[in-house]
N, C-alpha and C positions, 0 to 999 in steps of 0.2 A: 434417911437419905441425906448425904452431905451436900451443902450448897455449892453450885458451880461458881468458881471464881472468874470474874470478867477478865478478858485478855488485856494486858497493859498495852496501850497505844505505842506502836513503834518497836515492841519487843520482837526480837528475832530478825529485825531488818538491819541492813547495812547502814552504818552511820554515814550521813551526808557530809562530805568534806569539800567545802567551797573552793579551797586552794587547789586540790586535786582536779576538781571539775574544770576549773579555769585553765589549769596547766594542759589538760588534754583537749581542750576546745580549739578546733581549727578555725581560724578566721577566714571569711570569704575573701577572695581576691577582689582587686578594684574592678576588674571586668565583670565578675559575678555580681557585684554590687550594682554596677551600671546596668546590667541586664534586668535586674529586679526593680530598679527605680526609674529607668528611662523607658520610653517606647521601644519595644524589642527591635523594630526595624532600624531605628536610629543607632541603637547600641551595636547591632551586628554590622552596620555600615561603617561605623567608626573603627571596629576591630579589623575589618578588611583593609581600610586605609592605613591603619597603624602597622599591619603586617605586610604592606606593600603589594597586596592583591588588587591592583587597580582594574584589571580586566573584569574580575569577578564583581568588584564593587560597581562598575559601570552597568553590567547586566542586572545585577541585584536591584539597583536603583530603578532601572527601566521596568523591571517586573513589579516592584512596589507601586510605581506610578500607574501602570496598567491595571493592577489589582484594584487600586483605589477608584479608578475611572469606572471599571466594570461594576464594582460594588455600589457606588453611588447611582449608577444607571439601572440598578436592580437586575443586572444580567447574571450575577452570581449572588448566592446567599451566604457564602461562608468564605472567610479569609484565612490565609495560611497560618497566621499566628495562633489561631484557635486550635491548631493541631501541632503542638511543639515538636512532637517526635518527627513528624514529616519535615517541618521547617528546619530544624537543627541538623537533621541527618543529611538533607540536601545541601545545606549551608557548609557543613564540614567537608563533604566530598568535593564540592566545587572549590573550596579554599585549598584543600590538599592537592587537587588536580593542578591548580595554577602553580603552586610551589613546586610540584614534581616536574612540571613542564619547563621550569627555569633551571633545573639541575642538569648536569651533564649526564647523557644516557637516561634521562627520566621520562622519555616519551612513551614507553610501554605502560609504565605505572600511571602516567597522566591519562592515557587513552582508556585504561581499565577503570579509572575513577570517573571519567566522563560517561562511560557505559553504565557504571553503577548509578550515576545521577538519573539516567533515563529509566533505569529499572525501578528506582525509588518512586519516580513520578507515575510509572505504570501501575505500581502497587496502590497508589492513591488516585488512580484515574477517575473513579466515580465521584469523589469529593472535589478534586481539583483538575478537571479535565483540560481547562484552558492552560494550566501550568505545563502540562505534558507537551502541548503543541509548541509553546514558546521555548521550553527547554530544549526540545528536539531541534528547532531552528538554531538556537545558540550553539548547541554542541556540534551540529553539522558544520556551522561556520568555523568554529575552532578546529575541527578535524581537517577541514580543507587546508588550513595553514600547516597542520602537522604532517600532511601528505608530502610536503616539500622535504622534510627530514624525518621520516618515520622511525628509523633506527629500531626495527624489530616489532613495531606496533601495527604493521599492515593489516593482519587478520582482525585485530580488535577494532581498528578503524573501519574495516569492511562491515563488521557486525553492527557498528553504530549506524552506518549509512543505511543498511538494510532495515533496521528498526525505525529510523527516521522516515524512510519510504513508507513503511506500514502505517505510521502515525499520520503521515500526510496524504493518505490514500484518496481523500475526497478532492485534493488538488492534484490533478493528474500531472501537470507540468512540473510541479515541485517534487512529486514522487519520482518522476522520471529522472530528474536532475540527480537525486540521491542514488538511484539505482545505477546510473551511468558512472558515478564516482565509485560505487561499490564494485561494479563490473571491471573497472580499470584496475582496481587493486587485486581482484580475484583471478583475472584472466591469466591462464598459463600456470596457475598454482595447483597443488593437489589437496587443497583444503576441502573438507567435507561438511555437509549439513544434514541433520536428521529431518526427513520430511515425512508427512503423513499424520494421520490421527493418533494422538497419544494413546499408547496401550495396544494399538492394533495397526497392522499394515505399515509400520514405520520402516523406512529404508534410508540408507546413506547415499546421498548423491553428491556429486561435485558441487561445491558452492557456486562456482562460475556458471554451471548449468542451471542451477536454481535461480540465480539472479537473471540470467539471460531470458529464461521463460517468463519471469515477472516483467521484465523490461519489454519483451515482445508483446505480451498481452496488454500492457499499458499503452504502447505505441499504437497498436491496432485500435484500442478503445478511443484514443485521442483522434485517430483517423476517422472512425465511424462518427464521431461528434462533429467533425469538420466536413464531411462528404457532401451534405446538402447544399452548403454555401460554397465550399472550395474543393471540388472533387480532385483537382490536380494536386493540391496540397495533401489530400488524403492518400492519393496514390504514391506520392513521395514518402509519406510516413510508412506506408506498407512496405515500400522498397527498403527503407531503413531497417524495418523489422526483419526482412529477408537477409540483409547483410549480417545482422547480429546472428541470425539462425545459421547462416552458411559458415560462420566461424567455428561452430560446434559440430557434434555428430547428430545430425537431424534424424537419423534412423532410430535414435532412442525415443523420439517423439514425432513419429511420422504424421500423426493426426494434426499436431500444431503446424507442421510444415505445409500440409494440404490446406488447412483453413486460412493460413496467411495468404497463400496463392489465390484461393477463392475470394478472399476480401480484396485483394489487389485487382482481380478481374472485375469484381463488382464496381470498384471505384473508377476503373478505366471506362467501363460502360457508361456510368453516370457522367463522365467527362467527355463522352462522345468518341472515345478512342477504341473503336470496335475491333479494328485489326490487331491492335496490341493486346486487347482483352482476349481475343481468340487465341493468339499466340501463347498467352499466359496459361489459358485453360489446357491447351494441347501439351504444354510443358509438364503437367502432372497427370497426363492420361495414363501412363504406366503405373504411377503410384496409386491411382484410384483402383486398379485391379486387385490390390492387396487389402482393400477395405472389406471387412466382414459384414455380410448382410444380417448377421444376428446381433451385432452391436449397435445400439440406438445412435451413439455418437458417430459411428461410421456411416450409418444409413442417412443421417442428417447431412453429412458431407457429400454422400452420393447424390442425394436429392438436390442439394445446392449446385453441385457440379452440372447435373442435367439441366437444371433451370437456367444457369448462366450460359450454358452452351446454346440453349434455346434463344436466349436474348441476343447472343452474338449472331446466330443464324438469321434471326428476324431482322436485325439491323444491317445485315449484308445480303438482304433479299434472297434468302434460302428458306422460304416460308414453310415448306412441307417438312424440311429437316427440323425447323424450329418447333413445329407442332409435335413431332415425334419425341423430341427431347422434353418438351413440356409435359406431355402425357406420362413419360417415364418418371419424371419428377413428381407429378401429381399422384401416380400410383404409390411411390415410396412414401410420400408425405401423408397420404391418406391412411395407408396401412399402419403407420406408427403415430397417427394423430398429431402431426406437426402443423398446427393451424396457421401459424405465420407463413410457412412455406406454401400451404395450399392457397392461401389468399394471393400471394405473389404470383404463383403459377397460373391461376385462373384469370387474373388480370392481364398477364402476358398473353395467354392463349386468346383471350377476347380481343386484345390489340392486334394479334396476328390475323384473326378472322376479319376484323374491320378493314385492315389494309388489303386483304384479298378481294374486297369489293362486295357489292350488294348481294351477290350469290351466296356469300358465306355469312350474311348478317344474322340469319337464324341461329347459327352456331355461336356467334358472338353474344347474342341475347341469352342463349342457353348457359353459357359460362357465367354471365353476369347474374342470371336468375339463381344459379347454384350458389353463387356468393351471397345473395340476398337470403336464400332459404337457410344455408348453413351458418352464415356469420352476420346475421342482420344487425347485431348489436355492436359490430366492430366498426372502427373508423378506417376507411381505406385511403391510404396515401401512397403516392408514387414519388 
């Protein structure tokens, strides 16, 4: 057997040519070198100033300061520079948005880039949730200025305000502010929005109608929060919701129309305006006839309607009519296991019996006993 010759080192390989290598080597730019050698935030800030993007630089600096404060307070565990893809993508879009906004007829591109900034932050919501909230506020403020000269960017601006409202959902006043701006842009247009669960039951609705519904729901929610301390203010907010509702076709969402009127009646009762509350309830008496007894949402509206009628009758010294209304409400709420309504009705019925005098005290005790038996672990508040 012939011996195997060892392979000569370097045989068959391309000969290294230092001159060719250096000729093809691309040198990094000054900015690239600065990004590698300086703190990244300092380098990016300097680039913004050099490019004349002073608005972006101002907000970028504010975000850096806030991030540092949150990090040193141990409120966040991760900083944006640890995720270069997120940081640089957000940075590039913000810078391009400012440059586009300064160009003639560049408002549409500017708005789309601002929307893209929010979408980028939503993608990284889990890691940088605080950035999303701050970016939403910044973008909304810029978009308010763009509204003066939208130049074809109205629909995109509307989408930005809608997303900002969703992001600020925990702050009802702030969310309402954004929705009002979105509604101002969408009102009277034929823009459409896909609503419903993805993959099932999705339908196209007018964007203005979608925004109006969200705005009404938030307005009523704010009113409910205020009613115990300021019932008059709560009633005013409910009336604002009705004004928004009246501008659209309320037949498309009759249940929303009914519930807002019921809320208004409830707020008026708590404010001692019983005649106005009674008039409000009578205003929807015909609409209540169309409520289906087989739909739980409709049944809840019917039960609330009877309960509020009973409260009005009680406050206007029509005690027996009050009891009839309360027992109708109790029947509906019991059949469909609506505990919160059962509690309210039994308390109201007990109140009626007490005002009827000592002859009806046994019935009042019976109502309160039923409350104790069925809902002993609940806290009863009026």
